[in-house]
Structure formats: C-alpha cells, structure tokens
C-alpha positions as CSV (number, residue, x, y, z in Angstrom):
1,M,-61.5,12.6,11.6
2,K,-59.2,15.2,10.2
3,S,-59.2,16.1,6.5
4,S,-56.1,15.3,4.5
5,S,-55.3,19.0,4.2
6,E,-55.4,19.3,8.0
7,Q,-53.2,16.3,8.4
8,M,-50.7,17.7,5.8
9,S,-50.7,21.1,7.6
10,E,-49.9,19.3,10.9
11,M,-47.1,17.3,9.3
12,L,-45.6,20.5,7.8
13,Q,-45.8,22.3,11.1
14,S,-44.1,19.3,12.8
15,V,-41.3,19.4,10.2
16,L,-40.8,23.1,10.3
17,Q,-40.6,23.3,14.1
18,H,-37.3,21.3,13.8
19,E,-35.8,23.7,11.3
20,N,-34.0,26.9,11.9
21,E,-35.6,30.3,11.5
22,T,-34.1,30.9,8.0
23,I,-35.6,27.7,6.7
24,Q,-38.9,28.6,8.3
25,A,-38.8,32.1,6.7
26,I,-38.0,30.6,3.3
27,W,-40.9,28.2,3.5
28,F,-43.2,31.1,4.6
29,L,-42.2,33.2,1.6
30,Y,-42.6,30.1,-0.7
31,A,-46.1,29.6,0.7
32,Q,-46.8,33.2,-0.1
33,N,-46.1,32.4,-3.7
34,K,-42.8,34.2,-3.8
35,S,-40.5,32.9,-6.5
36,Y,-37.2,31.2,-5.8
37,K,-35.5,34.3,-7.4
38,E,-37.3,36.7,-5.0
39,I,-36.5,34.5,-2.0
40,S,-32.9,34.1,-3.0
41,A,-32.5,37.9,-3.3
42,I,-33.8,38.4,0.2
43,F,-31.4,35.9,1.8
44,G,-28.4,36.3,-0.5
45,L,-28.7,32.7,-1.8
46,T,-28.9,31.3,-5.3
47,P,-32.3,30.4,-6.6
48,S,-31.2,26.8,-7.1
49,F,-30.2,26.6,-3.4
50,V,-33.6,28.0,-2.3
51,A,-35.3,25.4,-4.5
52,L,-33.2,22.7,-2.9
53,L,-34.2,23.9,0.6
54,V,-37.9,24.0,-0.3
55,N,-37.7,20.5,-1.9
56,E,-36.0,19.1,1.2
57,I,-38.9,20.4,3.3
58,K,-41.4,18.8,0.9
59,E,-39.5,15.5,1.1
60,K,-39.5,15.5,4.9
61,V,-43.2,16.1,4.9
62,V,-43.8,13.2,2.5
63,A,-41.5,11.0,4.5
64,K,-43.4,11.9,7.7
65,S,-46.7,11.0,6.1
66,Y,-45.4,7.5,5.5
67,S,-44.0,7.0,9.1
C-alpha cells in the first residue's frame, strides 16, 4: 500500500502533466520555496496571479483526491 505522500505526489504529477510548461515551471519554483514575488519576476506576472495559478493546481490535486 502506498503512503499518503506517495499518493499525493502521484496525483500532483497527474495534474501537472496536463498543464503547460509555464504552469509546470511555476509549480517547480514554488516547490523549491521561491516566493510568489520571485516567481512573478521571472515570468513577468504579478505575484497575485502566480498565487492564483499555484492555488488552482492545489485545488485540482484536492479534487483529484476525491474522485
């Protein structure tokens, strides 16, 4: 039986494989503890938009966990 962290990792990978490269890169930087401000500077986005994108991924993972 898989641990909950392994299951969560698989769900995240499943969600991210359907996202474009920019979203994947944003998530990678977020996972590396970069701030929304740092990520926004890299991509030329506002920090609030980066936060929105990160939260959308989190919501998709949660939704997948209940499906």
